[in-house]
Each structure stands twice: as structure tokens, then as C-alpha cells.
C-alpha positions in Angstrom: 229.6 -60.0 -211.1 229.6 -56.2 -210.2 228.7 -56.0 -214.0 225.8 -58.5 -213.8 224.6 -57.3 -210.7 223.9 -53.4 -212.2 222.2 -55.0 -215.2 219.9 -56.7 -213.0 219.5 -54.1 -210.5 220.3 -56.7 -208.3 222.9 -57.9 -205.2 225.0 -61.1 -206.5 226.7 -63.3 -203.9 229.1 -66.5 -204.0 230.7 -68.8 -201.4 234.1 -69.8 -202.0 235.4 -72.7 -200.3 239.1 -72.4 -199.4 240.3 -73.8 -202.6 238.4 -71.1 -204.3 235.9 -73.4 -205.7 232.6 -71.9 -206.0 230.3 -73.4 -203.5 226.8 -71.7 -203.8 225.5 -68.9 -206.0 222.8 -66.3 -204.3 220.8 -63.9 -206.1 219.0 -61.0 -203.9 217.0 -57.8 -204.3 218.6 -54.3 -204.5 219.2 -53.8 -200.8 219.9 -57.4 -199.4 220.7 -60.7 -200.1 219.8 -64.6 -198.6 222.3 -66.6 -197.4 221.6 -70.6 -198.2 220.2 -72.8 -195.3 222.5 -74.0 -193.2 220.1 -75.8 -191.4 220.4 -75.1 -187.4 223.9 -77.2 -187.3 226.8 -74.7 -186.1 230.2 -75.0 -187.1 233.1 -76.2 -184.3 233.4 -73.6 -182.2 237.6 -74.0 -182.5 237.3 -73.0 -186.3 235.3 -71.2 -189.0 232.8 -72.8 -191.9 235.5 -72.6 -194.7 233.3 -70.6 -196.8 234.1 -66.9 -197.7 231.4 -65.0 -199.2 232.0 -62.5 -201.6 228.6 -60.2 -202.7 228.1 -56.9 -204.4 226.6 -53.6 -203.0 224.8 -51.7 -205.0 223.9 -48.0 -202.9 227.5 -47.3 -202.0 227.2 -49.1 -198.7 229.5 -50.4 -196.7 229.4 -53.3 -194.5 226.0 -53.8 -192.8 224.8 -55.5 -189.9 222.9 -58.0 -191.9 226.2 -58.7 -193.1 227.9 -58.9 -189.9 225.1 -61.0 -188.4 225.5 -63.4 -191.1 229.0 -63.7 -190.5 229.0 -64.8 -187.1 226.0 -66.7 -187.0 227.3 -68.8 -189.9 230.7 -68.9 -189.0 232.1 -67.6 -192.2 235.8 -67.7 -192.9 235.6 -64.3 -194.4 232.1 -61.3 -195.4 233.8 -59.1 -198.5 231.4 -57.0 -199.9 232.2 -54.9 -203.8 230.9 -51.8 -203.9 229.4 -51.1 -207.4 229.7 -48.3 -209.4 226.5 -47.0 -210.5 227.5 -45.2 -214.1 230.3 -48.0 -215.2 229.0 -51.1 -213.5 232.6 -51.4 -212.5 233.7 -53.1 -209.0 234.9 -50.3 -206.5 236.0 -50.6 -202.9 236.2 -53.7 -201.3 235.2 -54.1 -197.5 236.0 -57.3 -195.7 235.7 -58.4 -192.3 236.6 -61.5 -190.1 235.6 -62.9 -186.8 237.7 -62.4 -183.5 238.3 -65.8 -181.5 237.1 -64.7 -177.7 239.1 -63.5 -175.3 240.6 -65.9 -172.2 238.4 -64.6 -169.7 235.2 -64.6 -172.0 233.6 -61.8 -170.3 235.0 -58.7 -171.7 231.9 -57.5 -173.3 233.4 -53.8 -174.8 236.0 -56.5 -177.1 235.1 -56.0 -180.9 233.5 -59.1 -182.3 234.7 -58.1 -185.8 238.4 -57.3 -187.4 237.7 -55.0 -190.2 240.2 -55.4 -192.9 241.3 -51.7 -195.0 239.4 -51.4 -197.8 240.9 -51.9 -201.0 240.4 -51.8 -204.6 240.2 -55.2 -206.8 243.9 -55.0 -208.0 245.5 -53.8 -204.4 244.4 -56.8 -202.2 246.8 -58.3 -201.1 246.0 -60.2 -198.1 247.4 -63.9 -197.6 243.6 -65.3 -196.8 245.2 -68.7 -196.0 248.1 -67.6 -193.8 245.0 -65.3 -192.1 242.4 -68.1 -191.4 244.6 -70.6 -190.2 246.6 -68.1 -187.9 243.0 -67.4 -186.6 242.3 -71.0 -186.0 244.5 -71.6 -184.5 244.1 -69.0 -181.5 240.8 -70.6 -181.6 241.6 -74.0 -180.9 244.2 -72.5 -178.1 241.3 -70.5 -176.5 239.4 -73.6 -176.6 241.7 -76.2 -175.4 243.0 -73.6 -172.3 238.8 -73.3 -171.7 238.4 -76.6 -171.5 241.1 -77.1 -169.2 239.5 -74.8 -166.3 235.6 -76.0 -167.8 233.5 -77.4 -165.2 230.0 -78.7 -165.4 228.9 -75.4 -164.6 226.3 -73.5 -166.8 227.8 -70.7 -168.8 225.2 -67.8 -169.1 224.6 -65.0 -170.6 222.1 -62.4 -168.9 219.7 -60.0 -170.3 217.6 -57.2 -169.3 214.5 -55.3 -171.2 213.3 -52.5 -169.3 210.9 -49.5 -170.8 212.2 -47.1 -167.9 215.5 -46.1 -166.6 218.3 -47.7 -167.8 220.0 -47.3 -164.7 217.2 -49.3 -163.1 217.9 -52.1 -165.8 221.5 -52.6 -165.0 221.0 -52.3 -161.2 218.6 -55.0 -161.5 221.2 -57.3 -163.8 223.4 -56.8 -160.9 220.9 -58.7 -158.4 220.3 -61.2 -161.2 224.3 -61.9 -161.4 224.2 -62.6 -157.7 221.4 -64.9 -158.5 223.1 -66.5 -161.3 226.7 -67.2 -159.0 224.5 -68.7 -155.7 223.0 -71.1 -158.4 226.1 -71.8 -159.4 226.0 -70.8 -163.0 229.0 -68.9 -165.1 228.0 -65.3 -166.3 229.8 -64.8 -169.5 228.2 -61.3 -170.4 225.5 -59.1 -169.4 223.0 -57.3 -171.7 220.3 -54.4 -171.5 218.1 -52.8 -173.5 215.6 -49.9 -173.2 212.6 -49.9 -175.3 209.5 -48.2 -175.8 207.8 -51.2 -175.4 209.1 -54.8 -175.0 208.2 -57.2 -177.8 205.2 -59.4 -177.3 207.5 -62.2 -178.8 211.2 -61.6 -178.6 211.5 -59.4 -175.6 214.6 -58.3 -177.3 214.4 -55.6 -180.6 215.5 -57.3 -183.8 219.2 -55.7 -183.8 219.9 -57.0 -180.1 218.5 -60.1 -180.5 221.1 -60.7 -183.2 223.4 -59.2 -180.7 222.9 -61.7 -178.1 223.3 -64.6 -180.9 226.3 -63.3 -181.7 227.7 -63.0 -178.0 226.3 -66.6 -177.4 228.0 -67.6 -180.0 231.2 -66.1 -179.7 231.5 -66.5 -175.9 230.3 -70.1 -176.1 227.4 -69.7 -174.2 224.8 -72.8 -173.2 221.9 -70.7 -171.8 220.6 -67.4 -171.7 218.7 -65.9 -168.0 216.2 -62.8 -168.8 215.8 -60.7 -165.5 211.8 -60.7 -165.8 209.2 -63.1 -166.2 208.6 -64.8 -169.9 205.6 -66.0 -171.3 205.4 -69.6 -172.7 205.5 -68.7 -175.7 208.4 -66.1 -175.3 210.4 -68.7 -174.2 210.0 -71.7 -177.0 210.5 -68.3 -179.4 213.4 -67.5 -178.0 214.7 -70.8 -177.7 214.5 -71.2 -181.0 216.1 -68.4 -182.4 219.2 -69.0 -180.3 219.0 -72.5 -180.4 219.9 -72.0 -176.5 217.9 -73.0 -173.3 216.4 -69.9 -172.2 214.9 -69.2 -168.6 213.8 -66.3 -166.8 214.4 -65.4 -162.9 211.2 -66.9 -161.0 213.2 -69.9 -162.6 216.3 -69.2 -161.9 214.9 -68.6 -158.2 213.2 -71.7 -158.2 216.1 -73.6 -159.1 218.1 -71.6 -156.3 215.9 -73.4 -153.9 215.7 -76.3 -154.9 219.3 -76.6 -154.8 218.9 -75.1 -151.2 216.3 -77.4 -150.0 217.4 -80.0 -147.3 214.3 -80.3 -145.3 211.5 -82.3 -145.9 209.3 -79.3 -145.7 211.9 -77.3 -147.8 211.9 -79.9 -150.3 207.9 -80.4 -150.6 207.7 -76.7 -150.9 210.1 -76.2 -153.6 208.5 -78.9 -155.6 205.3 -77.6 -154.9 206.1 -74.1 -156.5 208.1 -75.6 -159.5 205.1 -77.7 -160.7 203.1 -74.9 -160.2 205.5 -72.6 -162.4 205.7 -75.8 -164.9 202.2 -76.6 -165.4 200.9 -73.4 -167.9 204.3 -74.2 -169.9 203.2 -77.7 -170.7 203.0 -77.3 -174.3 203.9 -79.1 -178.1 206.6 -77.7 -178.8 209.9 -78.0 -180.7 211.7 -78.9 -177.4 208.8 -81.6 -176.1 209.7 -84.6 -175.6 206.6 -85.2 -178.0 206.9 -82.4 -180.4 207.6 -85.3 -183.6 203.5 -85.7 -182.8 202.7 -81.9 -183.3 200.6 -80.5 -186.4 199.8 -82.5 -189.2 197.2 -85.2 -190.1 197.5 -88.2 -187.8 199.7 -86.0 -185.0 196.9 -84.1 -183.7 194.9 -86.7 -181.0 198.0 -88.8 -179.8 199.6 -85.6 -178.6 196.8 -83.8 -177.3 196.7 -87.1 -175.1 200.1 -87.0 -174.2 200.0 -83.4 -173.1 196.6 -83.9 -171.3 197.9 -87.0 -169.2 201.4 -84.9 -167.9 198.9 -81.8 -167.1 196.9 -84.3 -165.3 199.5 -85.7 -163.6 201.3 -82.7 -162.6 197.5 -81.4 -161.2 197.1 -84.5 -159.4 200.8 -83.8 -157.7 200.1 -80.4 -156.9 197.1 -81.4 -154.8 198.9 -84.1 -153.2 201.6 -81.5 -152.3 199.4 -78.9 -150.9 197.7 -80.9 -148.5 201.2 -82.3 -147.4 201.9 -78.3 -146.9 198.6 -77.9 -145.2 199.1 -80.6 -142.9 202.8 -79.2 -142.1 200.7 -76.2 -141.4 198.8 -77.7 -138.8 201.8 -79.2 -137.1 203.7 -75.7 -137.0 200.5 -74.4 -135.7 200.3 -76.8 -132.6 203.9 -75.7 -132.2 203.3 -72.3 -131.8 200.3 -72.8 -129.8 202.8 -74.8 -127.6 205.5 -72.2 -127.5 202.6 -69.3 -126.5 202.0 -71.3 -123.5 205.0 -70.4 -122.4 204.8 -66.8 -122.6 207.6 -66.3 -124.1 207.5 -63.1 -127.0 208.4 -64.2 -130.5 210.9 -62.0 -132.7 211.2 -63.0 -136.2 214.2 -62.1 -138.2 213.2 -60.7 -141.7 214.6 -59.0 -144.8 216.5 -59.0 -148.1 218.2 -62.0 -149.2 221.7 -62.4 -147.9 221.6 -59.2 -145.4 223.1 -61.4 -142.9 219.7 -62.9 -140.9 221.7 -65.9 -139.9 224.8 -64.4 -139.0 222.7 -62.4 -136.5 221.2 -64.8 -135.4 224.3 -67.2 -134.7 226.0 -63.8 -132.8 222.8 -63.3 -130.5 222.1 -66.9 -129.6 226.2 -68.1 -130.0 224.3 -71.1 -132.4 226.0 -72.7 -135.6 223.2 -72.1 -138.0 224.2 -72.8 -141.5 225.7 -69.6 -142.8 226.9 -68.8 -146.6 227.3 -65.5 -148.5 225.0 -66.8 -151.1 221.8 -65.7 -151.4 219.2 -67.7 -150.2 221.5 -69.8 -148.2 218.4 -70.2 -145.6 215.4 -71.6 -146.2 214.2 -73.6 -143.0 213.1 -71.4 -140.5 215.3 -72.1 -137.2 214.3 -70.6 -133.6 216.9 -70.0 -130.5 215.9 -68.4 -127.3 217.8 -65.5 -126.4 218.1 -63.5 -122.8 217.9 -60.0 -122.9 218.8 -57.2 -120.3 217.0 -57.2 -116.9 216.5 -61.2 -117.9 213.8 -61.2 -120.5 213.9 -64.5 -122.3 212.5 -64.3 -125.6 212.6 -66.7 -128.9 214.2 -65.9 -131.9 213.1 -67.0 -135.5 215.7 -67.0 -138.5 213.3 -67.1 -142.0 213.7 -67.0 -145.1 215.0 -64.2 -147.0 212.7 -62.1 -149.3 213.8 -60.9 -152.3 212.0 -58.1 -155.4 209.6 -60.3 -157.7 209.7 -63.2 -155.4 207.8 -65.6 -157.7 203.9 -65.8 -156.6 204.3 -69.5 -156.8 207.3 -69.2 -154.4 204.8 -67.5 -152.1 202.3 -69.4 -152.0 204.1 -72.9 -151.5 206.2 -71.3 -148.5 203.0 -70.1 -146.4 203.4 -72.6 -143.9 206.9 -71.6 -143.5 206.3 -67.6 -143.3 203.1 -68.1 -141.0 205.5 -68.5 -138.3 206.0 -64.5 -138.9 202.6 -64.3 -138.1 202.8 -64.3 -134.4 205.4 -62.5 -134.3 205.5 -59.6 -131.7 208.1 -57.9 -133.1 209.6 -58.1 -136.4 213.7 -57.4 -136.9 214.0 -55.9 -140.1 217.7 -56.9 -141.3 219.5 -54.4 -144.0 222.6 -54.9 -145.8 223.7 -51.5 -144.9 226.4 -52.0 -147.7 224.1 -52.5 -150.7 223.6 -49.1 -152.8 219.8 -50.3 -153.1 219.4 -50.6 -149.6 216.0 -48.7 -149.5 214.5 -50.2 -152.5 215.4 -53.5 -150.7 213.2 -52.1 -147.7 210.4 -51.5 -149.7 210.8 -54.7 -151.2 210.3 -56.5 -148.0 207.6 -54.0 -146.7 206.0 -55.0 -149.4 205.9 -58.8 -149.2 204.8 -58.2 -145.5 202.1 -55.9 -146.6 200.6 -58.6 -149.3 201.4 -61.1 -146.5 199.0 -59.2 -144.1 201.9 -58.8 -141.4 202.7 -54.7 -142.0 200.6 -54.3 -138.8 203.6 -55.9 -136.7 205.7 -53.9 -135.4 209.6 -53.7 -136.7 212.8 -52.9 -135.8 215.1 -51.6 -138.8 218.6 -52.9 -138.5 221.4 -51.6 -140.4 223.7 -54.4 -140.8 227.5 -54.8 -142.2 227.5 -51.1 -141.0 231.5 -51.8 -140.4 231.8 -51.6 -144.4 230.5 -48.3 -144.7 231.7 -45.0 -144.1 229.9 -42.7 -140.8 228.5 -39.9 -142.8 226.8 -42.5 -145.3 224.9 -44.8 -142.6 223.8 -41.4 -141.3 222.2 -40.4 -144.7 221.0 -43.8 -144.7 219.3 -43.8 -141.1 218.0 -40.2 -142.0 216.2 -41.7 -145.2 214.9 -44.6 -143.3 213.5 -42.2 -140.5 211.9 -39.9 -143.5 210.4 -42.7 -146.1 209.5 -45.1 -143.1 209.0 -42.4 -140.0 211.1 -45.0 -138.0 214.9 -45.1 -136.1 217.5 -47.4 -136.9 219.8 -49.3 -135.2 223.7 -49.3 -137.3 225.5 -53.0 -136.0 227.9 -55.4 -137.5 226.7 -59.3 -137.4 230.8 -60.0 -137.1 231.3 -57.4 -134.4 229.5 -58.6 -130.9 230.4 -55.8 -129.5 228.1 -53.9 -132.0 225.2 -55.9 -130.5 225.0 -54.1 -127.1 222.3 -51.1 -128.9 220.4 -53.5 -130.7 219.6 -55.9 -127.6 218.4 -53.1 -125.4 216.2 -51.4 -128.2 214.6 -55.1 -128.6 214.5 -55.4 -124.8 213.1 -52.0 -124.2 210.4 -52.8 -127.3 209.5 -56.1 -126.2 208.9 -54.6 -122.5 206.7 -51.8 -124.0 204.0 -54.1 -126.0 205.2 -58.0 -126.3 205.4 -59.6 -123.2 202.1 -57.9 -121.4 200.3 -58.9 -125.1 201.0 -62.3 -124.1 200.3 -61.9 -120.4 196.7 -60.6 -121.2 195.8 -62.9 -124.0 197.0 -66.1 -121.3 195.0 -64.3 -118.5 191.8 -63.9 -121.4 192.2 -67.8 -121.6 
């Protein structure tokens, strides 16, 4: 092989089975070699393919990234390269590597994927290959059996973030994506972040990082990839075909959480509406569609397009029907608000980032038992309770759906009937998770959404919840930063400690006394 490779100036390779028989012979160019097309079928996760590759390198290279990628994606037993001496054409050192079994935890991204054997000249190779491969497959089978014993029906995902800005911000955003994934009952196996000058229009990731993602997904047994950005329909198709896995983006994950959380008829209608609006532009003829067999070629165009247009028309009709129902719900809510406003009771709405503790605070203030869970978007349906403040003031406290950065526009549009509840508020109690290191960014995200909904003019009280989990100097520093950014003071509380709520109640009572109650009296007199 070395002599032929040197004479032709091309890399030459062979694939050997475990009995030493040559199954394939490959001839490449001076820099690389093409592997045979094994199709899209994968080798089983608890064994290798039963083939080892040996091929030449003409320019003194060791194992390249392409070699390692082929080793991982094809699940070869072993990848060996022979360095060919330029002058004599004789074989030099042989470099070899094999895959390592995944760790039992399955999420240790700092563990190497490959084991590299000591380089040696052909006459000094003394590795018992059969014993090596058998021991590796035995360990893989053991780990697979252990994983099956722990296995549930939960999706196993790798989270991916791509940024053109600071890598630290992308990593923090990926932490939030992990919280979303856990709230959706997804098992997070690994997280990958890449910084690029610009996002690839087709694959989002660069070529090398995509290969790394493929290797990690196969090694960890992932069945889902979640991107921390909104993907175009074309990008989803390309990534799904490249990875042979289900690919979703951040908005789709949020929609899935809302679908899981929706309990009331109103909530289910709004979630379905948002999902259909998200789905409509993604209805295309593609490899993963139900009518992909009709795509392309003579005799395949018309029926496919007809089926596609039929699906789109049905979705548009359903969207129109749901929008009418949501409008009706909005009118019903408006009537209820009119009846409530006639009682001249000030309305206070709890707003804030998801999982900031709004429902817990409502329960603590009003001695209610509204559903509370330490998950994102635990509350989808607004809940109203009466509260008696100091000086015998009575108000209505309204719990609302939590906000999040980059909330999908389809979701905001679908939940407009619910969000309109906030528009009649006399006061917004902006609940902030003081223990979150991104508290200031979360405040800015909530303010942006309120401004987009034309609700930014409603007075606010900023409440730093979970202050018992933060040291005193850190709370003081956060209050100072809020004062500088928003020119507003804040109140530090802990919703699970009722004795900390008196300061908040006093502040609300004073604020409502300044403008809320008088405003409603004036409005009633004007009528």
C-alpha cells in the first residue's frame, strides 16, 4: 500500500473485517480519501461496525479531524493511518485510534471521545486487536444495559448555542435553555456553544462544530437537538438530514412547554393557535414529510403540491377559527373587567420573568392555593384574588403568565386576550428573582415586552423576590443598579417568609392611595 500510494501520489485505504478479510479498497487524492457509502443506517450503539480502516498519508500527517469524524460517524472498529516515507515509499509510523464507550453519566463533555494508541512502525505493532475490540464492546453493552434500566420515555437532547457576540452571554443563554428543556421534561445530555463571525445560513454551525455535534449525539445516544435560536424551515431540514435526528429551536421548545402546561379551555385554544401559526410557514415538501415520496421528478410534482396546499389551507382555516374563538374570549374578559371596575377596586397585576415566584407571592399575600411549581411557565391561566391592604384598602391581585427573553411572536399574539388583563391595571408589581445572576437582564426583557404591548406607562413596583437566597451586600448592589437603570426603588422580600411581606404591602397601599383609588373614583363620577 505504501509503495503504490507513493508511486501514484494518492492516498490508498482498505477496510478489513475482524477475520482480516479486505472488504473495501479506496483510492483518494493526495490529501484525503473517500469512505464507502454505508447509507443512513447506523451501527448499533452497543457495538462497532465490525470494520477497521487502514489508509496512507503522504504528507507526514497524523490522524486528522476527518479521520476521527469518519471513525465516529461510521462507528468503525479502528482507524489507522500509515505515514509514507517520501524518498523510499516505505511505511513509517502507524497512528491508530478507537472510540471510547460513553460515560455512565452521559453528560461529561470534557471526557475524550477517542483513545489514541502509541504510534509504532509496522514490525513493532503488538496490539491484540480482537481482545481490545471485545473488551470495548463488552463495556458498551454494560453501559447500554445500565442506561436501559434507567431509561424513561423522556427525550434525550443536546443543546446548541451559536453567537456572533460574547461567548459568556451565549453560555448564560444556554443555561436558561437548559432550564426550559428541564421544564419540558427533556433529559439534557450535553451543551455545545460556538462563536462565529457570522451564522452559517444553511447549517447555523460551522463544518467542524457540526461534525463534533454529530459525534457527540451518536456517542451519548441523543435523539433530539435543541438550538438556542429561531431556525428557518430550510435550516431545520438541512440539520435534520445531516444529523438524522429531530431538530427543534427555542420557540418550538417554549411552545411545547405551553402545550404541556395548558389546562383551561382558553389556554389550550391559545397554545394551539400559536403552534399552528408557527407550523404554517414550515409546511413544506421534504424528506421528513408525510408526502416526501411525491417530491421531485416527473409525475411527482402535481400531487405533492396539491397535498401541500390542502394541508396549508386546513391550517389557515383552523387558525381563522381559533382566532375568532380567542376574540370571543377577549370580549368575555372585557365584560368581566367592566363588572369588576364598577366596584371601584384597584387592580394590581403581578408581572415578571417566568419562574420568578409570582404565584408563590400571590398565595402568600392572599392565603390562596394557586398551583405553584419550580418550573418555567407553571402558570398560564390568569388568576385573580382579593387582598385587604393596610388601612382597610381592598384591591384585586391578578397573577399573569411569565415572560421570557425572545418570547415567540406567535405566542404573544395568541395570548393577547390574556395579556389584555394587564392593560386595566392600576399598578404592576414586577417580581424579580433576585437570586438569578441575570436579574438585570430579565428586568430589561420584561420591560421590553411590556413596552411592545403598550403597557410600559403603567406604574411599577419592583419586588426582589428570593432575597433570602442572596447575601445582603448583593441585594444592596442590585437595588443600586436598578435605581441607576430604571430610576426606581425596589423592595426586597421572600415570598415564602410572610413576615417579609409587610414592607411590600405598605408600599402597595401607599402607591394605590396616591393614584389608583382616586383614579377609579374620578372615572366613576365621569360616567
